[in-house]
C-alpha positions in Angstrom: 0.0 0.0 0.0 1.2 3.5 -0.8 0.0 6.8 0.4 1.3 9.8 -1.6 -0.1 12.2 1.0 1.7 10.8 4.0 4.5 9.1 2.1 3.9 5.8 3.7 4.8 2.6 1.9 3.7 -0.8 3.4 4.1 -4.3 2.3 3.1 -7.7 3.8 4.3 -11.2 3.1 3.6 -14.8 3.9 5.5 -14.5 7.1 2.5 -12.6 8.6 4.5 -9.4 9.2 4.2 -5.9 7.8 7.2 -3.8 6.6 6.9 0.0 6.6 9.4 1.4 4.2 11.1 4.8 4.0 10.2 5.7 0.4 13.3 8.0 0.0 16.0 5.5 1.2 14.0 2.3 0.4 15.1 1.0 3.9 12.7 -0.7 6.4 11.6 2.0 8.8 9.5 -0.2 11.0 8.3 -3.9 11.2 5.0 -5.1 12.7 5.1 -8.8 13.5 3.1 -11.7 15.1 -0.2 -11.5 13.2 -2.2 -14.7 13.6 -3.6 -14.7 10.1 -2.5 -13.9 6.5 -2.8 -10.2 5.7 -5.1 -9.9 2.7 -5.0 -6.1 2.3 -3.3 -3.1 3.7 -5.1 0.3 3.4 -3.9 3.7 4.5 -6.4 6.2 5.9 -4.6 9.6 5.8 -7.6 11.4 7.3 -7.5 9.5 10.5 -3.7 8.7 10.4 -4.3 5.0 10.4 -2.9 2.0 8.7 -5.6 -0.7 8.4 -4.8 -4.4 8.0 -7.5 -6.7 6.7 -6.8 -10.3 7.8 -7.9 -13.5 6.1 -9.6 -14.6 9.3 -11.9 -11.5 9.1 -10.2 -9.3 11.7 -9.6 -5.7 10.8 -6.7 -4.1 12.7 -6.1 -0.3 12.8 -2.7 1.0 13.7 -1.5 4.6 14.2 0.5 5.6 11.2 2.7 7.9 13.2 3.5 5.9 16.3 2.9 2.4 14.9 0.8 1.4 17.9 -2.3 -0.8 17.7 -5.5 1.3 18.0 -8.3 -1.2 17.8 -9.4 -4.5 16.3 -12.8 -5.1 14.6 -14.3 -8.2 13.1 -16.2 -8.5 9.9 -19.5 -10.2 11.0 -20.5 -11.3 7.6 -20.7 -15.1 7.1 -18.7 -15.9 4.0 -19.2 -19.1 2.1 -17.8 -21.7 1.4 -14.9 -20.6 3.6 -15.6 -18.0 6.3 -12.7 -15.7 5.4 -12.0 -12.5 3.6 -10.5 -12.6 0.1 -10.5 -8.9 -0.9 -10.8 -5.5 0.6 -10.9 -1.9 -0.6 -10.7 1.5 1.2 -12.3 4.5 -0.5 -10.9 7.7 1.1 -13.5 10.0 -0.4 -16.2 8.0 1.5 -14.2 7.1 4.5 -15.5 3.6 3.9 -13.8 0.1 4.0 -15.3 -2.6 1.9 -14.5 -6.3 2.7 -15.5 -9.4 0.8 -15.4 -13.2 0.7 -18.5 -14.1 -1.3 -20.5 -11.2 0.2 -19.7 -7.5 0.3 -19.7 -5.7 3.6 -19.1 -1.9 4.0 -17.7 -0.2 7.1 -17.9 3.5 7.8 -16.3 4.6 11.1 -16.1 0.9 12.0 -19.8 0.3 11.8 -21.4 -2.1 9.3 -23.7 -0.2 6.9 -24.6 -2.7 4.2 -24.2 -6.3 3.1 -24.7 -7.7 -0.4 -24.3 -11.2 -1.7 -22.2 -12.7 -4.5 -22.8 -16.2 -5.7 -23.0 -18.6 -2.7 -19.8 -20.6 -3.4 -17.7 -18.0 -5.2 -14.8 -16.0 -3.8 -14.4 -12.3 -4.7 -11.0 -11.6 -6.1 -11.1 -7.9 -6.6 -13.0 -4.7 -5.6 -12.6 -1.3 -7.2 -14.1 2.1 -6.7 -15.3 4.0 -9.8 -15.2 7.7 -9.0 -17.1 8.6 -12.2 -20.3 6.9 -11.1 -19.7 6.6 -7.3 -19.8 2.8 -7.6 -18.0 -0.2 -6.0 -17.4 -3.0 -8.5 -16.7 -6.5 -7.3 -15.3 -9.3 -9.5 -15.5 -13.0 -8.5 -13.1 -15.7 -9.5 -15.8 -17.4 -11.5 -16.4 -14.2 -13.5 -19.4 -12.5 -11.9 -19.3 -8.7 -11.8 -21.5 -6.9 -9.4 -21.8 -3.1 -9.4 -23.1 -1.3 -6.3 -24.1 2.3 -6.0 -22.3 3.6 -2.9 -25.0 6.2 -2.0 -27.5 3.6 -0.8 -25.7 0.3 -1.3 -28.2 -0.9 -4.0 -27.0 -3.2 -6.7 -26.9 -1.4 -10.1 -26.1 -4.5 -12.2 -24.8 -8.0 -12.1 -23.3 -9.9 -15.1 -21.1 -12.9 -16.0 -17.9 -12.2 -18.0 -16.3 -15.7 -18.2 -18.3 -16.7 -21.3 -16.9 -13.7 -23.2 -13.4 -14.3 -21.8 -13.5 -18.0 -22.6 -14.3 -17.3 -26.2 -11.0 -15.4 -26.4 -9.1 -18.4 -25.0 -8.7 -20.9 -27.8 -7.1 -23.5 -25.5 -9.8 -23.3 -22.8 -12.0 -26.5 -22.9 -14.6 -25.8 -20.3 -15.9 -22.7 -18.5 -15.0 -24.3 -15.1 -11.3 -24.3 -16.1 -11.2 -20.5 -16.4 -10.7 -18.4 -13.3 -10.4 -14.6 -13.0 -7.3 -13.8 -11.0 -7.2 -10.0 -11.2 -9.2 -7.0 -12.5 -8.6 -3.3 -13.0 -10.5 -0.4 -14.5 -8.8 1.5 -17.4 -7.5 5.1 -16.9 -10.9 6.7 -17.7 -12.8 4.1 -15.6 -15.0 3.0 -18.5 -13.6 -0.4 -19.3 -13.0 -3.4 -17.1 -9.8 -5.3 -17.8 -9.5 -8.8 -16.3 -6.6 -11.4 -16.1 -7.3 -15.1 -16.1 -5.3 -18.3 -15.2 
């Protein structure tokens, strides 16, 4: 995670520790260790001077970005299927909102849950993005379902399946089940969705 405003650069690895880097010297400035679960996402909230760690086991930990002290821990109460864990997260600074997801989307504003929306019952979300043009959160599942939510009231704007279109581009793919979305991004003008597959 990188914050151009506060000049904080954070990274996490499989050793369940977080490195906070000095962006000018590229040296480790601080290390936070001994997390009990894999870190799925790091978000930096410059407004409240917090670094937020979203853990695979659904814990959300906020740390002070100046003193590197633990401030509080929350838990995502949403029951995720088939595994009860978080697979993606997104912080939208303009809304002061954190979105977490496994197969359901959950939004937190000021650490309180505001909305929950479902994806397909047995499908993991692999990516969430915020579209500033339309004030929407877009979630993409590994199976290729795209859900678009209007942030104003949490309503679902649209839902569609993209793996059929993607599979037609893959000449070597034999079945739809062999295709999995592994990442997604919006183009520069936020009009097109670009996906990567296995």
